[in-house]
ROVEXGU-149624 format. One line per 8 residues: their letters; for each residue x, y, z of N, C-alpha, C. Coordinates in nm, 2 decimals. Example, Ala and Ser with C-alpha at 12.3 -4.5 7.8 and 13.67 -1.06 7.14 Angstrom:
<sites>
AS) 1.32/-0.57/0.78/1.23/-0.45/0.78/1.32/-0.33/0.78 ~ 1.28/-0.22/0.71/1.37/-0.11/0.71/1.29/0.00/0.79 .
</sites>
This chain:
<sites>
MGRLSVNL) 0.09/-0.14/-0.01/-0.01/0.00/0.02/0.09/0.13/0.00 ~ 0.02/0.25/-0.03/0.10/0.38/-0.04/0.15/0.43/0.10 ~ 0.22/0.53/0.10/0.25/0.61/0.22/0.13/0.66/0.28 ~ 0.02/0.67/0.23/-0.09/0.71/0.32/-0.19/0.61/0.39 ~ -0.15/0.49/0.38/-0.24/0.39/0.41/-0.23/0.34/0.56 ~ -0.36/0.31/0.60/-0.35/0.28/0.75/-0.45/0.13/0.74 ~ -0.44/0.07/0.87/-0.48/-0.05/0.89/-0.61/-0.02/0.99 ~ -0.76/-0.03/0.98/-0.82/0.01/1.09/-0.92/-0.11/1.12 .
CGIELDNP) -0.89/-0.19/1.23/-0.97/-0.29/1.29/-0.95/-0.42/1.17 ~ -0.84/-0.42/1.10/-0.80/-0.51/1.02/-0.87/-0.48/0.89 ~ -0.90/-0.35/0.86/-0.94/-0.35/0.72/-0.86/-0.22/0.66 ~ -0.79/-0.24/0.56/-0.70/-0.16/0.47/-0.76/-0.02/0.42 ~ -0.70/0.09/0.46/-0.77/0.22/0.41/-0.65/0.28/0.31 ~ -0.70/0.34/0.20/-0.59/0.40/0.11/-0.52/0.55/0.19 ~ -0.62/0.57/0.29/-0.59/0.69/0.34/-0.67/0.71/0.50 ~ -0.59/0.78/0.59/-0.68/0.80/0.73/-0.80/0.89/0.73 .
VIPASGTF) -0.84/0.94/0.61/-0.95/1.05/0.61/-1.08/1.00/0.58 ~ -1.13/1.03/0.70/-1.28/0.95/0.70/-1.40/1.08/0.72 ~ -1.50/1.13/0.65/-1.60/1.24/0.66/-1.68/1.17/0.76 ~ -1.72/1.22/0.87/-1.76/1.18/1.02/-1.93/1.16/0.99 ~ -1.98/1.09/1.07/-2.12/1.07/1.06/-2.21/1.20/1.06 ~ -2.34/1.23/1.01/-2.40/1.34/1.00/-2.35/1.46/0.97 ~ -2.23/1.45/0.86/-2.19/1.57/0.79/-2.15/1.52/0.66 ~ -2.21/1.39/0.59/-2.18/1.34/0.47/-2.30/1.25/0.46 .
GYGYEFAD) -2.41/1.28/0.50/-2.55/1.20/0.45/-2.50/1.05/0.45 ~ -2.57/0.98/0.32/-2.52/0.87/0.29/-2.41/0.86/0.15 ~ -2.34/0.95/0.18/-2.23/0.96/0.06/-2.27/1.00/-0.08 ~ -2.37/0.93/-0.13/-2.40/0.97/-0.29/-2.43/1.12/-0.30 ~ -2.49/1.19/-0.19/-2.50/1.33/-0.21/-2.36/1.41/-0.26 ~ -2.28/1.38/-0.19/-2.13/1.43/-0.23/-2.08/1.38/-0.36 ~ -2.14/1.27/-0.41/-2.09/1.21/-0.56/-2.09/1.30/-0.66 ~ -2.20/1.39/-0.66/-2.20/1.50/-0.75/-2.10/1.61/-0.74 .
YYDINCLG) -2.02/1.61/-0.64/-1.92/1.72/-0.62/-1.76/1.66/-0.66 ~ -1.76/1.52/-0.63/-1.61/1.44/-0.67/-1.65/1.31/-0.64 ~ -1.54/1.24/-0.70/-1.54/1.10/-0.69/-1.51/1.06/-0.54 ~ -1.61/1.01/-0.45/-1.58/1.00/-0.31/-1.51/0.87/-0.28 ~ -1.45/0.82/-0.40/-1.38/0.68/-0.35/-1.22/0.70/-0.32 ~ -1.20/0.85/-0.32/-1.05/0.89/-0.30/-1.04/0.87/-0.14 ~ -1.16/0.87/-0.08/-1.18/0.90/0.09/-1.13/0.75/0.14 ~ -1.08/0.76/0.24/-1.05/0.62/0.33/-1.16/0.54/0.33 .
TFSFKGTT) -1.27/0.59/0.40/-1.40/0.56/0.38/-1.47/0.68/0.45 ~ -1.62/0.63/0.49/-1.68/0.76/0.55/-1.78/0.69/0.64 ~ -1.83/0.75/0.74/-1.93/0.73/0.85/-2.07/0.79/0.79 ~ -2.13/0.67/0.76/-2.29/0.75/0.70/-2.38/0.79/0.84 ~ -2.48/0.86/0.79/-2.57/0.94/0.90/-2.62/0.84/0.98 ~ -2.63/0.89/1.11/-2.66/0.80/1.22/-2.81/0.72/1.23 ~ -2.79/0.62/1.23/-2.93/0.51/1.21/-2.97/0.45/1.33 ~ -3.10/0.45/1.33/-3.18/0.40/1.44/-3.25/0.29/1.38 .
KEPHFGNP) -3.32/0.23/1.49/-3.42/0.11/1.49/-3.54/0.15/1.37 ~ -3.61/0.25/1.44/-3.71/0.30/1.37/-3.71/0.43/1.31 ~ -3.79/0.49/1.19/-3.75/0.62/1.16/-3.77/0.73/1.26 ~ -3.68/0.81/1.24/-3.67/0.95/1.37/-3.66/1.06/1.30 ~ -3.77/1.16/1.34/-3.78/1.28/1.28/-3.67/1.39/1.30 ~ -3.64/1.36/1.43/-3.53/1.45/1.48/-3.57/1.58/1.56 ~ -3.51/1.69/1.58/-3.56/1.77/1.66/-3.65/1.87/1.60 ~ -3.70/2.01/1.64/-3.76/2.08/1.60/-3.67/2.20/1.54 .
TPRIAECT) -3.70/2.26/1.42/-3.63/2.38/1.38/-3.62/2.51/1.46 ~ -3.55/2.62/1.45/-3.41/2.58/1.37/-3.30/2.48/1.48 ~ -3.25/2.42/1.37/-3.14/2.32/1.43/-3.01/2.33/1.40 ~ -2.97/2.44/1.35/-2.81/2.47/1.33/-2.81/2.61/1.34 ~ -2.67/2.66/1.38/-2.66/2.79/1.39/-2.47/2.81/1.39 ~ -2.42/2.91/1.32/-2.29/2.95/1.34/-2.26/3.03/1.43 ~ -2.15/2.99/1.50/-2.10/3.07/1.61/-1.95/3.09/1.60 ~ -1.88/3.15/1.66/-1.72/3.17/1.67/-1.66/3.06/1.65 .
NGLINSIG) -1.58/3.05/1.54/-1.50/2.93/1.53/-1.57/2.78/1.54 ~ -1.69/2.80/1.50/-1.77/2.64/1.49/-1.90/2.66/1.48 ~ -1.99/2.58/1.50/-2.13/2.58/1.49/-2.21/2.51/1.60 ~ -2.33/2.52/1.62/-2.41/2.45/1.71/-2.50/2.37/1.63 ~ -2.51/2.23/1.65/-2.63/2.17/1.57/-2.71/2.10/1.68 ~ -2.84/2.09/1.63/-2.91/1.98/1.73/-3.04/1.91/1.64 ~ -2.96/1.86/1.53/-3.06/1.79/1.44/-3.13/1.67/1.50 ~ -3.07/1.60/1.60/-3.15/1.49/1.69/-3.19/1.37/1.58 .
LQNPGVDK) -3.08/1.30/1.53/-3.08/1.17/1.45/-3.19/1.15/1.35 ~ -3.24/1.26/1.31/-3.31/1.25/1.17/-3.28/1.12/1.09 ~ -3.34/1.04/1.05/-3.32/0.91/0.97/-3.43/0.86/0.93 ~ -3.42/0.78/0.83/-3.54/0.70/0.78/-3.57/0.55/0.88 ~ -3.47/0.51/0.95/-3.48/0.39/1.00/-3.39/0.29/0.93 ~ -3.36/0.16/1.01/-3.27/0.08/0.93/-3.31/0.01/0.83 ~ -3.45/-0.03/0.84/-3.50/-0.11/0.72/-3.48/-0.01/0.59 ~ -3.52/0.13/0.57/-3.49/0.17/0.47/-3.36/0.23/0.45 .
VISEELPK) -3.27/0.24/0.52/-3.13/0.26/0.51/-3.10/0.14/0.41 ~ -3.13/0.01/0.47/-3.08/-0.12/0.39/-3.14/-0.10/0.27 ~ -3.27/-0.10/0.26/-3.33/-0.11/0.11/-3.33/-0.01/-0.01 ~ -3.32/0.13/0.05/-3.32/0.25/-0.02/-3.15/0.32/-0.05 ~ -3.09/0.34/0.08/-2.98/0.44/0.09/-2.85/0.33/0.03 ~ -2.84/0.23/0.09/-2.71/0.17/0.05/-2.73/0.11/-0.08 ~ -2.82/0.08/-0.15/-2.80/0.05/-0.32/-2.78/0.18/-0.37 ~ -2.80/0.29/-0.33/-2.79/0.40/-0.40/-2.62/0.44/-0.40 .
LKKCFKKP) -2.56/0.40/-0.26/-2.43/0.43/-0.24/-2.34/0.35/-0.31 ~ -2.39/0.24/-0.34/-2.31/0.12/-0.39/-2.28/0.15/-0.53 ~ -2.37/0.24/-0.59/-2.34/0.28/-0.72/-2.23/0.38/-0.75 ~ -2.18/0.43/-0.64/-2.08/0.54/-0.61/-1.97/0.53/-0.55 ~ -1.98/0.43/-0.46/-1.86/0.41/-0.35/-1.85/0.25/-0.37 ~ -1.71/0.21/-0.42/-1.66/0.05/-0.43/-1.60/0.02/-0.28 ~ -1.59/0.11/-0.18/-1.50/0.04/-0.08/-1.60/0.04/0.05 ~ -1.56/-0.08/0.15/-1.63/-0.07/0.28/-1.68/0.06/0.34 .
VMANVSGF) -1.79/0.06/0.39/-1.81/0.19/0.45/-1.85/0.18/0.60 ~ -1.85/0.27/0.68/-1.86/0.28/0.84/-2.03/0.30/0.84 ~ -2.06/0.22/0.93/-2.23/0.22/0.96/-2.23/0.29/1.10 ~ -2.29/0.41/1.12/-2.30/0.47/1.24/-2.44/0.45/1.28 ~ -2.45/0.39/1.42/-2.58/0.34/1.48/-2.60/0.38/1.61 ~ -2.73/0.49/1.63/-2.77/0.49/1.79/-2.89/0.42/1.80 ~ -2.93/0.45/1.93/-3.06/0.39/1.97/-3.09/0.45/2.13 ~ -3.22/0.43/2.15/-3.27/0.46/2.28/-3.29/0.38/2.38 .
AVEDFAFT) -3.25/0.25/2.34/-3.25/0.13/2.46/-3.14/0.04/2.39 ~ -3.07/-0.05/2.50/-2.94/-0.14/2.48/-3.00/-0.21/2.36 ~ -3.14/-0.27/2.37/-3.19/-0.35/2.24/-3.19/-0.30/2.11 ~ -3.23/-0.17/2.11/-3.22/-0.10/1.98/-3.10/-0.11/1.90 ~ -2.98/-0.04/1.98/-2.85/-0.09/1.93/-2.79/-0.20/1.87 ~ -2.84/-0.32/1.94/-2.82/-0.47/1.92/-2.92/-0.50/1.81 ~ -3.03/-0.44/1.79/-3.12/-0.49/1.67/-3.05/-0.42/1.54 ~ -3.05/-0.30/1.54/-2.97/-0.21/1.45/-2.86/-0.27/1.39 .
CEKLDKEE) -2.76/-0.28/1.49/-2.62/-0.35/1.43/-2.63/-0.47/1.38 ~ -2.74/-0.57/1.43/-2.73/-0.71/1.38/-2.78/-0.70/1.25 ~ -2.88/-0.61/1.21/-2.93/-0.59/1.06/-2.81/-0.55/0.97 ~ -2.74/-0.44/1.01/-2.62/-0.38/0.94/-2.50/-0.47/0.92 ~ -2.49/-0.55/1.03/-2.38/-0.66/1.03/-2.38/-0.74/0.89 ~ -2.50/-0.77/0.86/-2.52/-0.86/0.73/-2.51/-0.82/0.60 ~ -2.48/-0.68/0.57/-2.49/-0.59/0.47/-2.33/-0.60/0.42 ~ -2.29/-0.66/0.31/-2.18/-0.67/0.24/-2.08/-0.54/0.27 .
QVGWLEVN) -2.15/-0.43/0.24/-2.08/-0.33/0.21/-2.04/-0.26/0.35 ~ -2.11/-0.30/0.46/-2.06/-0.23/0.57/-1.93/-0.31/0.62 ~ -1.85/-0.20/0.65/-1.71/-0.27/0.69/-1.70/-0.27/0.83 ~ -1.75/-0.15/0.92/-1.73/-0.14/1.03/-1.87/-0.08/1.10 ~ -1.89/-0.09/1.22/-2.01/-0.07/1.31/-1.96/0.05/1.41 ~ -2.00/0.16/1.35/-1.98/0.27/1.47/-2.08/0.30/1.56 ~ -2.09/0.24/1.67/-2.17/0.26/1.77/-2.20/0.38/1.84 ~ -2.28/0.48/1.82/-2.27/0.63/1.87/-2.35/0.60/2.03 .
VSCPNVHG) -2.26/0.63/2.15/-2.30/0.63/2.28/-2.30/0.77/2.33 ~ -2.29/0.87/2.22/-2.25/1.01/2.26/-2.31/1.11/2.19 ~ -2.43/1.09/2.15/-2.51/1.21/2.07/-2.57/1.29/2.18 ~ -2.53/1.40/2.15/-2.58/1.50/2.29/-2.72/1.58/2.25 ~ -2.79/1.54/2.15/-2.92/1.61/2.09/-3.05/1.51/2.11 ~ -3.03/1.41/2.20/-3.17/1.33/2.18/-3.19/1.29/2.33 ~ -3.33/1.34/2.35/-3.36/1.32/2.49/-3.37/1.17/2.52 ~ -3.34/1.09/2.63/-3.37/0.99/2.66/-3.28/0.86/2.58 .
GGMAFGTN) -3.16/0.88/2.51/-3.08/0.83/2.43/-2.95/0.88/2.41 ~ -2.89/0.79/2.31/-2.74/0.86/2.27/-2.64/0.88/2.39 ~ -2.64/1.01/2.43/-2.52/1.03/2.52/-2.55/0.99/2.65 ~ -2.67/0.94/2.70/-2.70/0.89/2.83/-2.65/0.77/2.86 ~ -2.61/0.70/2.73/-2.54/0.58/2.74/-2.39/0.58/2.73 ~ -2.32/0.73/2.70/-2.18/0.73/2.68/-2.12/0.80/2.78 ~ -2.21/0.85/2.90/-2.16/0.92/3.00/-2.13/0.81/3.12 ~ -2.17/0.70/3.11/-2.13/0.59/3.20/-2.03/0.46/3.18 .
AETAASVV) -1.95/0.45/3.25/-1.86/0.32/3.20/-1.97/0.21/3.20 ~ -2.06/0.19/3.28/-2.13/0.06/3.29/-2.23/0.05/3.18 ~ -2.29/0.16/3.17/-2.39/0.16/3.04/-2.34/0.13/2.91 ~ -2.22/0.21/2.90/-2.14/0.21/2.77/-2.12/0.06/2.75 ~ -2.04/0.00/2.85/-2.02/-0.14/2.81/-2.11/-0.21/2.82 ~ -2.21/-0.19/2.88/-2.35/-0.29/2.83/-2.39/-0.27/2.68 ~ -2.39/-0.17/2.64/-2.42/-0.17/2.47/-2.31/-0.25/2.40 ~ -2.18/-0.22/2.42/-2.06/-0.28/2.36/-2.10/-0.43/2.39 .
SAVKKVTK) -2.11/-0.47/2.51/-2.17/-0.65/2.51/-2.28/-0.68/2.42 ~ -2.37/-0.62/2.42/-2.50/-0.65/2.34/-2.49/-0.67/2.19 ~ -2.41/-0.55/2.15/-2.37/-0.55/2.02/-2.27/-0.66/1.98 ~ -2.17/-0.67/2.03/-2.10/-0.79/2.00/-2.13/-0.93/1.99 ~ -2.23/-0.94/2.07/-2.33/-1.08/2.07/-2.39/-1.12/1.93 ~ -2.42/-1.01/1.89/-2.51/-1.04/1.77/-2.41/-1.00/1.64 ~ -2.30/-0.97/1.63/-2.21/-0.90/1.52/-2.09/-0.99/1.49 ~ -2.05/-0.99/1.38/-1.92/-1.02/1.34/-1.82/-0.92/1.31 .
KPVIIKLS) -1.87/-0.82/1.25/-1.79/-0.71/1.20/-1.70/-0.64/1.31 ~ -1.60/-0.55/1.29/-1.55/-0.46/1.40/-1.63/-0.37/1.45 ~ -1.68/-0.34/1.60/-1.74/-0.26/1.65/-1.64/-0.13/1.71 ~ -1.68/-0.01/1.67/-1.60/0.10/1.72/-1.70/0.19/1.79 ~ -1.65/0.19/1.91/-1.79/0.28/2.01/-1.74/0.42/2.01 ~ -1.84/0.49/1.96/-1.82/0.63/1.96/-1.86/0.72/2.10 ~ -1.76/0.78/2.16/-1.78/0.82/2.29/-1.76/0.98/2.32 ~ -1.86/1.02/2.42/-1.89/1.20/2.43/-1.79/1.25/2.51 .
PNVTDIVT) -1.74/1.36/2.48/-1.65/1.44/2.54/-1.70/1.49/2.66 ~ -1.81/1.49/2.68/-1.92/1.55/2.79/-1.89/1.47/2.92 ~ -1.80/1.40/2.95/-1.78/1.35/3.07/-1.64/1.39/3.14 ~ -1.65/1.35/3.27/-1.54/1.38/3.37/-1.42/1.27/3.35 ~ -1.46/1.17/3.31/-1.33/1.06/3.29/-1.36/0.99/3.16 ~ -1.28/1.03/3.05/-1.31/0.98/2.95/-1.24/0.84/2.94 ~ -1.12/0.81/2.99/-1.02/0.73/3.01/-1.11/0.58/3.07 ~ -1.18/0.58/3.17/-1.25/0.48/3.25/-1.35/0.44/3.14 .
IAKACEAA) -1.43/0.53/3.08/-1.55/0.47/2.99/-1.45/0.40/2.89 ~ -1.37/0.43/2.80/-1.31/0.39/2.70/-1.24/0.23/2.73 ~ -1.18/0.24/2.86/-1.14/0.09/2.93/-1.25/0.02/2.93 ~ -1.36/0.05/2.98/-1.47/-0.04/3.00/-1.54/-0.09/2.87 ~ -1.54/0.00/2.77/-1.58/-0.04/2.65/-1.48/-0.16/2.59 ~ -1.35/-0.12/2.59/-1.23/-0.24/2.54/-1.26/-0.37/2.61 ~ -1.28/-0.36/2.74/-1.30/-0.47/2.82/-1.43/-0.54/2.79 ~ -1.54/-0.47/2.76/-1.65/-0.53/2.69/-1.65/-0.59/2.55 .
GADGISLI) -1.53/-0.59/2.48/-1.50/-0.62/2.35/-1.52/-0.52/2.24 ~ -1.49/-0.41/2.27/-1.49/-0.31/2.15/-1.38/-0.33/2.07 ~ -1.38/-0.36/1.93/-1.26/-0.34/1.86/-1.18/-0.20/1.83 ~ -1.24/-0.10/1.86/-1.19/0.03/1.85/-1.27/0.14/1.92 ~ -1.22/0.24/1.90/-1.28/0.36/2.02/-1.28/0.50/1.89 ~ -1.37/0.56/1.90/-1.37/0.68/1.83/-1.43/0.79/1.91 ~ -1.38/0.92/1.90/-1.38/1.01/2.01/-1.34/1.14/1.92 ~ -1.37/1.25/1.94/-1.48/1.31/2.01/-1.60/1.33/1.93 .
NTLLGMRI) -1.71/1.33/2.02/-1.83/1.37/1.94/-1.84/1.53/1.97 ~ -1.93/1.59/1.95/-1.96/1.73/1.98/-1.96/1.76/2.14 ~ -1.91/1.87/2.19/-1.92/1.93/2.32/-2.07/1.98/2.31 ~ -2.12/2.00/2.45/-2.25/2.02/2.48/-2.27/2.20/2.45 ~ -2.32/2.27/2.40/-2.29/2.40/2.40/-2.45/2.47/2.39 ~ -2.44/2.61/2.42/-2.55/2.69/2.39/-2.50/2.84/2.35 ~ -2.58/2.90/2.25/-2.57/3.03/2.23/-2.71/3.13/2.26 ~ -2.72/3.24/2.28/-2.83/3.29/2.29/-2.87/3.42/2.21 .
NLKTRKPV) -2.94/3.45/2.12/-2.99/3.56/2.04/-3.01/3.69/2.12 ~ -2.95/3.80/2.12/-2.95/3.90/2.21/-3.09/4.00/2.16 ~ -3.14/3.99/2.05/-3.24/4.06/2.03/-3.39/3.98/2.06 ~ -3.36/3.85/2.05/-3.51/3.79/2.03/-3.47/3.71/2.23 ~ -3.39/3.72/2.27/-3.32/3.66/2.42/-3.35/3.50/2.41 ~ -3.36/3.44/2.29/-3.40/3.29/2.27/-3.29/3.20/2.25 ~ -3.28/3.11/2.27/-3.13/3.03/2.23/-3.15/3.01/2.09 ~ -3.03/2.99/2.02/-3.05/3.00/1.87/-3.10/2.89/1.79 .
VANKMGGF) -3.09/2.78/1.87/-3.17/2.64/1.81/-3.27/2.62/1.91 ~ -3.38/2.53/1.84/-3.49/2.52/1.92/-3.50/2.43/2.05 ~ -3.36/2.37/2.03/-3.37/2.24/2.16/-3.30/2.31/2.26 ~ -3.28/2.45/2.26/-3.20/2.54/2.36/-3.03/2.48/2.36 ~ -3.00/2.38/2.38/-2.86/2.33/2.36/-2.87/2.23/2.25 ~ -2.71/2.24/2.22/-2.68/2.14/2.11/-2.54/2.11/2.10 ~ -2.49/2.04/1.99/-2.37/1.98/1.98/-2.30/2.12/1.93 ~ -2.16/2.14/1.99/-2.08/2.25/1.95/-1.95/2.17/1.87 .
SGPAIFPV) -1.96/2.22/1.74/-1.83/2.16/1.68/-1.76/2.25/1.58 ~ -1.65/2.22/1.52/-1.57/2.30/1.47/-1.42/2.33/1.52 ~ -1.36/2.41/1.45/-1.21/2.43/1.49/-1.18/2.46/1.63 ~ -1.28/2.53/1.70/-1.26/2.56/1.84/-1.24/2.45/1.93 ~ -1.32/2.31/1.89/-1.30/2.22/1.99/-1.17/2.11/1.98 ~ -1.10/2.13/1.88/-0.98/2.07/1.82/-0.88/2.05/1.94 ~ -0.85/2.11/2.02/-0.73/2.10/2.12/-0.82/2.01/2.24 ~ -0.92/2.03/2.24/-1.00/1.93/2.35/-1.01/1.78/2.31 .
AVRMVYQV) -1.04/1.81/2.17/-1.01/1.66/2.08/-0.90/1.59/2.09 ~ -0.77/1.65/2.05/-0.63/1.59/2.06/-0.62/1.55/2.21 ~ -0.66/1.63/2.31/-0.61/1.60/2.44/-0.71/1.45/2.48 ~ -0.82/1.45/2.43/-0.89/1.32/2.48/-0.84/1.21/2.42 ~ -0.83/1.23/2.28/-0.74/1.13/2.18/-0.63/1.05/2.26 ~ -0.53/1.15/2.30/-0.42/1.14/2.35/-0.44/1.03/2.47 ~ -0.51/1.07/2.55/-0.54/1.02/2.69/-0.62/0.88/2.66 ~ -0.67/0.87/2.57/-0.77/0.72/2.55/-0.65/0.63/2.47 .
ANAVKVPV) -0.56/0.72/2.37/-0.48/0.61/2.29/-0.38/0.53/2.37 ~ -0.34/0.62/2.51/-0.26/0.60/2.59/-0.30/0.48/2.70 ~ -0.42/0.46/2.69/-0.50/0.39/2.79/-0.54/0.24/2.74 ~ -0.57/0.25/2.61/-0.63/0.12/2.56/-0.52/0.08/2.43 ~ -0.56/-0.04/2.43/-0.48/-0.13/2.30/-0.54/-0.12/2.18 ~ -0.70/-0.11/2.18/-0.75/-0.09/2.03/-0.73/0.03/1.95 ~ -0.75/0.01/1.84/-0.74/0.14/1.77/-0.83/0.27/1.80 ~ -0.78/0.39/1.76/-0.88/0.48/1.82/-0.88/0.58/1.69 .
VGMGGVSS) -1.01/0.62/1.64/-1.02/0.71/1.55/-1.04/0.86/1.62 ~ -0.97/0.95/1.55/-0.99/1.08/1.64/-1.08/1.17/1.51 ~ -1.14/1.26/1.63/-1.22/1.36/1.55/-1.25/1.45/1.63 ~ -1.27/1.58/1.58/-1.33/1.70/1.66/-1.27/1.83/1.62 ~ -1.33/1.90/1.53/-1.24/2.01/1.46/-1.16/2.00/1.36 ~ -1.13/1.88/1.30/-1.02/1.87/1.21/-1.07/1.94/1.09 ~ -0.96/2.02/1.03/-1.03/2.11/0.90/-0.89/2.10/0.81 ~ -0.78/2.05/0.84/-0.64/2.07/0.75/-0.57/1.94/0.76 .
AEDVIEMM) -0.49/1.91/0.64/-0.40/1.79/0.68/-0.32/1.81/0.80 ~ -0.25/1.91/0.83/-0.19/1.96/0.93/-0.25/1.90/1.05 ~ -0.39/1.94/1.07/-0.49/1.86/1.19/-0.48/1.71/1.19 ~ -0.49/1.64/1.06/-0.47/1.48/1.05/-0.34/1.46/1.11 ~ -0.25/1.52/1.09/-0.12/1.46/1.13/-0.11/1.49/1.29 ~ -0.16/1.59/1.35/-0.13/1.63/1.50/-0.24/1.53/1.55 ~ -0.34/1.48/1.52/-0.44/1.42/1.57/-0.38/1.25/1.55 ~ -0.30/1.21/1.47/-0.26/1.10/1.43/-0.11/1.07/1.54 .
LSGATAVE) -0.06/1.19/1.56/0.07/1.20/1.66/0.00/1.17/1.79 ~ -0.11/1.22/1.82/-0.19/1.23/1.96/-0.22/1.06/1.99 ~ -0.23/0.98/1.88/-0.25/0.83/1.89/-0.38/0.78/1.78 ~ -0.41/0.87/1.71/-0.53/0.84/1.64/-0.46/0.73/1.51 ~ -0.55/0.61/1.47/-0.51/0.54/1.37/-0.58/0.60/1.23 ~ -0.69/0.66/1.25/-0.75/0.74/1.13/-0.82/0.85/1.20 ~ -0.87/0.94/1.12/-0.92/1.08/1.15/-1.05/1.10/1.06 ~ -1.16/1.16/1.14/-1.28/1.17/1.10/-1.29/1.34/1.07 .
VGAANLVD) -1.34/1.37/0.96/-1.35/1.52/0.97/-1.50/1.55/0.95 ~ -1.54/1.63/1.01/-1.69/1.69/1.06/-1.76/1.79/1.00 ~ -1.74/1.90/1.09/-1.81/2.02/1.05/-1.76/2.10/0.93 ~ -1.61/2.06/0.90/-1.57/2.12/0.77/-1.61/2.08/0.64 ~ -1.69/1.97/0.66/-1.75/1.93/0.55/-1.91/2.01/0.51 ~ -1.96/2.07/0.62/-2.05/2.13/0.61/-2.05/2.28/0.55 ~ -1.93/2.31/0.60/-1.86/2.46/0.54/-1.83/2.44/0.42 ~ -1.76/2.34/0.36/-1.70/2.32/0.22/-1.73/2.18/0.20 .
PLASKKII) -1.79/2.15/0.09/-1.81/2.01/0.06/-1.69/1.93/-0.02 ~ -1.59/2.02/-0.05/-1.48/1.94/-0.09/-1.37/1.95/0.01 ~ -1.42/1.97/0.14/-1.32/1.96/0.26/-1.22/1.84/0.28 ~ -1.31/1.70/0.29/-1.22/1.59/0.30/-1.12/1.56/0.16 ~ -1.18/1.58/0.07/-1.10/1.59/-0.07/-0.98/1.65/-0.05 ~ -1.00/1.78/-0.01/-0.88/1.88/-0.03/-0.77/1.81/0.06 ~ -0.82/1.79/0.21/-0.71/1.74/0.31/-0.68/1.61/0.24 ~ -0.71/1.52/0.19/-0.64/1.42/0.12/-0.55/1.46/0.02 .
EDLPKTLD) -0.57/1.53/-0.06/-0.48/1.61/-0.18/-0.35/1.67/-0.09 ~ -0.36/1.72/0.01/-0.26/1.81/0.09/-0.18/1.71/0.17 ~ -0.22/1.60/0.20/-0.15/1.51/0.29/-0.02/1.49/0.24 ~ -0.01/1.42/0.10/0.14/1.42/0.08/0.24/1.53/0.10 ~ 0.20/1.65/0.04/0.29/1.75/0.06/0.32/1.80/0.19 ~ 0.23/1.78/0.29/0.22/1.82/0.44/0.31/1.70/0.48 ~ 0.31/1.57/0.44/0.41/1.47/0.51/0.56/1.52/0.49 ~ 0.57/1.57/0.34/0.73/1.60/0.31/0.75/1.71/0.39 .
KYGIDNIK) 0.67/1.81/0.41/0.71/1.93/0.50/0.75/1.90/0.61 ~ 0.69/1.79/0.69/0.75/1.75/0.82/0.82/1.63/0.82 ~ 0.91/1.60/0.70/0.99/1.49/0.71/0.94/1.37/0.72 ~ 0.80/1.32/0.70/0.74/1.21/0.73/0.73/1.11/0.62 ~ 0.80/0.99/0.60/0.81/0.91/0.51/0.64/0.83/0.48 ~ 0.63/0.78/0.59/0.51/0.68/0.58/0.39/0.72/0.70 ~ 0.28/0.75/0.68/0.19/0.81/0.79/0.17/0.73/0.89 ~ 0.17/0.61/0.88/0.15/0.51/0.98/0.29/0.50/1.06 .
DIIGGVN) 0.37/0.58/1.04/0.49/0.58/1.14/0.46/0.69/1.27 ~ 0.37/0.79/1.22/0.34/0.90/1.32/0.24/0.85/1.41 ~ 0.16/0.75/1.41/0.08/0.72/1.52/0.10/0.70/1.64 ~ 0.05/0.79/1.75/0.11/0.79/1.87/0.25/0.83/1.90 ~ 0.28/0.90/1.80/0.44/0.97/1.78/0.48/1.08/1.89 ~ 0.38/1.14/1.96/0.42/1.27/2.00/0.51/1.23/2.14 ~ 0.61/1.31/2.12/0.73/1.29/2.22/0.70/1.31/2.39 .
</sites>
């Protein structure tokens, strides 16, 4: 493989760049802009057992060095994802895709993962216990080590493909939760999801999103993400997928130095649909700039 290739849970990627769930739809929407096969892979829109309408509008707002979103896991449900979305994707994406899964009960996670595990095109199951925008689910599972581990255990019983657990930064001890997930059988850890944030419109005196609070993402959270990836990568033996405010090839290298095997790009895709493509194109010259022969050599390489 080339100098950009990495191995994520036994599956080879041409490069470590992965558009993050919720910022790349089901992939085919972006295929109108460029050949998405240049990506390492991507994590498709968060999928639940049943269709979910999501939160009331407004759901998204810009703020300094980032944005707040409160989409609320809007999706058509796993059956329609399998019958309608994946066939469209297969026409334009020839690599294994990462399936992002969320739920409102442990049984929901297991049900949805078991169905997606049977799909040939799905390479990894990214189990999201970290969504800050859903009442009664999502982040509620990711803020406690025991409950997060219970989701991992339930999913591993019904699946054969690599399970990557996506953790929330809105906790006091990310390492304890990551280690509990690893002990329960997780094949990888991905982090961080959005920080819980809030802004208020001074003219209306109302929150800028209808849900009052939402997920804060973008460049402003990058230092927090690097810190948490570093902490977790040094505490577990399974691979870590780093994300949070990544918007350049240099950010990718920094995240990998902190311990990430692969790197997800989130909010940057909403600002510029070509963001992930540009980062991949910039990686070779950025490696040259810092005297790096092979990107695999820098994983966890912070001094």
